[in-house]
N, C-alpha and C positions, 0 to 999 in steps of 0.2 A: 587471570587478569580481568578486571571488571570493565565492562563496556557501557557507555552511556547511550540511552535511547530516549528520544523526545516523543511525547504523545500529546497530540492536540485534539480537542473536541470542540466543535462549534455547534451548540445546541440549536441555533436558529437555522443553520443549513443542514443539521442532522448529519454531520460529517466528522469522521474520525481519521486522523492521520498519524502514522507511526514513522519516525525518521531514525534511521540507524547512522546516517552520516550527512554532514552538511556539504559534501562534495556536489558541485553543480551537476544537474541531471534534468531529466524530463519524465513526464508521466506517460505510462504505456498501458493500454487496455489489457485485461485478462479475459479468460473465458467466462468469468462471472461479471455480469453487468454492474454489480455494486462495488466491485473491487478494481482498483488501479494500482499498478506497481510503479515506483519511482526508481529509475535506473540511470547509471552514468553512460557515457558514450560507448563504453565497451560492453554494456549490458549487465554490469554488476548491480545487484540489488542494493538500493539506498534506503528504501522504505516502502510503505504501501498506504493506501487510503481506502476507506469504506464509506459509501454513501447510504443514507437511509438506515443508520444504526438502530434507531428506535423501532424500525419495522421488522427487525430480525426476530424470528420466532424463538421464544425462550427454551423450547424443548428440542430445537433442532439447531445444531451448530452451523455456522457459515463456513463453507469449505471452498478454498480457492488455491489453485496451484500458481506459485510465483516462479517465473522462469528465469531467474538470475543467470546471466551469462549465456543463455540459450536463445534469446530472441534476436530478431534482426535490428539493426541500427537504423533509426529513421533518418 
């Protein structure tokens, strides 16, 4: 089964967002300051965003752990 993913890039803000679901949710911090995860009220992962995309080193991947379903509810 194919799944639809939305990808947004705002060059002025240097911001990339990937959305797996349009379900209402909120942004939550990760251990990486450049990465936020979007989760629903149960903590299920709905997407993620990256700030400063153009600042990422080309020879080093950005690594972040997304904690879907494991985080606390705000």
